C-alpha positions, 0 to 999 in steps of 0.5 A: 128225385122229384123237385119241389114245385116253385111258388111265388114269394109272399106278395105285398099289398101293393103287388097284390093290387097291381096283379089284380088290376093287371087281369084287366090289362089290354096286353095278353102278356101282362094278363097271363102273367098276372093270372099265373102269379095270382094262382101261384100266390093261392098255392097252386103248382105250375102244373095246376096253373098250366092246366087251368090257364091252357099254357105250358108248365114252363110258361108258369115257372118262367113267370114265377121266376121272373116275379121272384127276381124282378117283382112287378117289373116282369109284367111288361114284355121285354124284347127278345132281341139279343142285347149285344150282337157281334159281327159274324166277320171280324177284321181277319175274316173280312180280309179273307173274304176280300181275298176270296172275292178277288179270285175266281169261283172256278178256283173254289171248284165252282162251275161259274165264272162270276160270284153270287152272294149265295155262292160266296156264302157257300164257299165261306162255309166250305172254307170254314170262314163261317161256322154255319151257312149264312144267308146272302144278306149276311154276306151283303151287309158284311161287304157294305161294312167293308165299303164294297157296294155289291151289284148283280153279277153280269155275264159279258158276251165275248166274240171268237173273232181274233180281232175282237179286243182291237175292235172293242178298244176302238168301239166298233163292236 
């Protein structure tokens, strides 16, 4: 069953003037939206508009839907950034992350003795602490939010000398 093509609602004189003026706009987004809306007001379908302007059918439909809902306010490009961002690690997950960092990577089956941010992210994913494999930067910002200042892991050399610990305390090493 084929759907009826969508068209822009009837334009007021002020809207028509604003759309015509928008064809001379410096922003490509505004220019394209105005072209789409004026073509739709002339009776062209989204598919015909898309062929004429070199865009996708969905772009034309999106512009028409936006105009029908918002009016001329849709001519300004809105941010694509999410309106709200929830932290990936809530309090319970932060506690589990802290417990993970207080253990050795070897306990998680890794062949290292020190944690790296990428390794923490990998183990968090394996232990179902995160739904997806997150970036090391996500782990870093979570740790910063927890008050932990992450520094690069360093491997310290130890000596096989049985008196190493005693000498180290005295500062002879």
